[in-house]
N, C-alpha and C positions, 0 to 999 in steps of 0.2 A: 151337655149329653155326651160327648164325645168323650171328654175327660172322665166322667164316671163309667161309660163303657169300658173304658181302658184300664179302671181300676186307680186311678190316681186321684180322683177325690170321692166324697161319698157325703149323703146327706140329703135334703130335701129342697123346696124352695125358697125356705125362709132361714137354713143354716146351711153352709158348705164348709166341710174340713178336708183336710188334706190325709190321705192314706199314708201309711208308713211310706209305701212305694213312693208316693208323691212327694211327700217328705225328704227322702234320699235324692231323688231329682231336683228338687228345689233348693236343698243345700249345695249339690253340684253343678247349680247354674243350667239345667236341663229341661226346666219347666219354659211354657212359652211366658215371653215377658211383654210388657206393654207396646216394647219396640216391636216384636214380631207381630203382634196383632195389628198395628197400626199398619206394619209392611202388608199383611194379607188384604188389610181393607183397602190400600191404595192399588194392588192387582186388580181387585174388583173394578177399578176404572179403565182396566188396560182399552178396552175399547174406544174409551175417547180419548186416549193418550195416543193410541194409534192413528185415530183420525185427524185430530186437532194439532200434535205433537207435545212434548212435554214442556216442562216438568208438568208432575201429576199436580191438581189443584186438592187443598184440604177442605174441611168443612166449609170454611169461610169465602171459597172462591179463591183464593189467592194463591198461585203457584209455591209449591215446596222446596224448590230450588235451593241449594244452601252453595257458599263458596268453599270448596273444600270440605264439605261436612261440616263446618264451622259457622258460629251466627255471632257476628261481632256484639250484637245487642244482648246475647243471652249467654253469659259466664257459665251457668250451669248445663246448658245443653252443650256448650262449647267441652267443658271437664268432661261429663259423661262421654261424650261421644270419642275423645281423644285418650279417656281412660280405658275404652273398650278396645280402640286399635292399639294400644299400647301393649295391654294384658296379651292381646294374640299374635304381637309379632317377635317374639323372643327367639324363636328357630329362624324366623327368615332374617333378623338382623344379625344372627350369627353365621350362617350361610354366606349372605353378602359380603360380611367381614373375611370371612374365609378366603373367598375367590377373589375380592379385591386388594388386601393388603399385600400379596405378594408384588402388586404392580407399585406400590408405593415406595419412594426413597425412604432411608431412615429419617424420621421427624418431619415426613412430609406433609403439606398442608391439604385439608378436608374441608368441601364444602357440602352442607346437608341441605340442597335448595329445595325450599318448601319441607322443611322437615319435620314440622307437626310436633309430635309427642317425643321426639327426639330419641328414639331408643337404637335407630341405626347410626346416627352420629356417637350415639354416646359409646357403641362397641368400638370405634375409630378412638377416640379420645381416651379411653381407658386401657388401651394398648399404646399410649405415646405419639399419637399423632394430633396436632393441635387441630381443633374442629370447630367450625362456625355453623349456625344453625340460622337459617335466612327462613323467614314466614312472615305472615302477616301479624301488626302488632299484640292483638289479643292472643295469637297463639304464642308468639315468644313468651308473652308474660305467661302462660299456662307451663312453657317448658322451663323456663327460669324457675318457678316452683318446684318443680321435678328434680332438674338436674344441679341448679344453684351454679356454682364456678366451674365445674366440670365441663363446660361447654362455653363457647363466645358465640355473642347473639348478634343479629342484624335483623331490624324490623323493616318491612317493606312489602309492597306487592308484585310479584313478579311477573305479573302480565305488563307493567310500563316500567320499572326499574332497568336502565340502560347497564349499568355496573354494577356486580356484584363483589367487586373488591379482588382481593388475590395481588397475584397470580397465585392459583391452587394446583397442588398436584393430581387432584381428586375433585370432581363435581359430581355427586351422587344424586339421584332422583327418585325416591320410592314411591310408587303408586300416585304420580301427579299427571302424568300425559293422558289417561283414560278420562278426567275429568274437562279437559279442552278440545277445542276445536282444532282440526289438523293444520289449518295455518298458524294458528296460534303456539303451537307446538314446534310447529317449524322457526319461528320468530324466536321463542323462548331458548332453543337449543342454539341458534346462532348467536344470541346474547350470552347465553352461559360458556358458549366454547372460547369467545374472547378472554373471559377471567381464567383459563387455562392457560398453565406453562408449556411451553414448545415441549410435545412429545408426553403432556399430561393425559388424564383419561377421564373421559365422561361417561358414566353409567346409568342406564334405566332400569329400574325395576318394576314391572306391570305384568299384565296380561296382554298378550299380542295374537291377534286373529292369522290365520295363514293366508295365503294367497289367494283363495277363494272366497274368505270370510265366512265359511262353514265349519270351523272348528280353530283351538280345541274347546270342548264344550263349555268350563267355565268360563272361559273368556266371551264366548257367545253369550251368554246368561247375563254377565256381570254389564256387557255393553247394554241390554235391558234395563238394568238398576242402573247406568247413566242416563238412559233415555227417560227413566222417571224421576231424576232428581237432581240433574244439572241441566244448563241450557244447550249446550254444545256436544256432552262427552261421550264417548263411545268406547270399544275397545278396537286401538290403531292395528291397520295390519303389518306385519312387518317388513313390506315392499314400501309402505310410507315411511318408516323409519328409516330406512337404507337413504331414501331422498332427503330426509332432514339432516341425517349426518355429513351426505354427501354437500350438502349446501353450506353447512357450517364449517367444513374445510378439516372436516375429521375422516380419519380411515375406520373401516368397519362399516356396521357392528359385526363383533363376534356375540353369537347367541349361546347362552349357557341354560340349562334349565334348574330351577330352584324350584322343587315340590309342584306346587300349581302355579308357578309363574316363571316368567324368564327375565333372565339379567343380560341385558344388551351392552357391549363394552365398546366403545370407540376410541380412538387414540389423535390428539390433536398432532397436526404434520409438524416436525420439526423446522 
């Protein structure tokens, strides 16, 4: 009824068709998708999630939490999810490269930690910086299919891996810390720092809350998404990140605004 009222579909109970306006929106990717409708249904369970804790449960009663948004037992789901992220990451990948590449020496080595679809790492690789993508085996398989030999690859679980190789001149983590518990992020950054050269850079791109946890608005609402779909994820505060960097022996971080996100840059002491 809502779509009919808006003039996007027409017809009766037996047959519905797209109007011309609806077809234009469909072709532009602007019509509600199955994923949108599923998210709306999940939001209808907010009372239960707030009372019992996340992740939200599906119709089968099982929690709908994922590992970084991917599912090792469902390659098609993983491909659709990573394709969606890849398609929306072009501008962010370029702006991240623009800010970070001046900090690299010529031919500096880069680790895209939890690199997922690989678009961020590829920006560095195409500019002549040898880049390794580290992620879960089924995610690495996806990235190899998309980028081939343009990247180097290392498969593993960053929750348990002690040595990421290197040493690297830059370790870049895009949209990783929001899906992890604070104590796990502290340990991850400490382990990542070991794989940096003295004077090397560690950079986090994500959404971070202010000191009061009340803004910016996009970080607040993204924290709600993490409550629904992860075991321990949230939008961390900038104060937390300062503690993580200091404990790992990193100077900083300096904070740079990237559209709706922030880029936090720290340096390993020489």
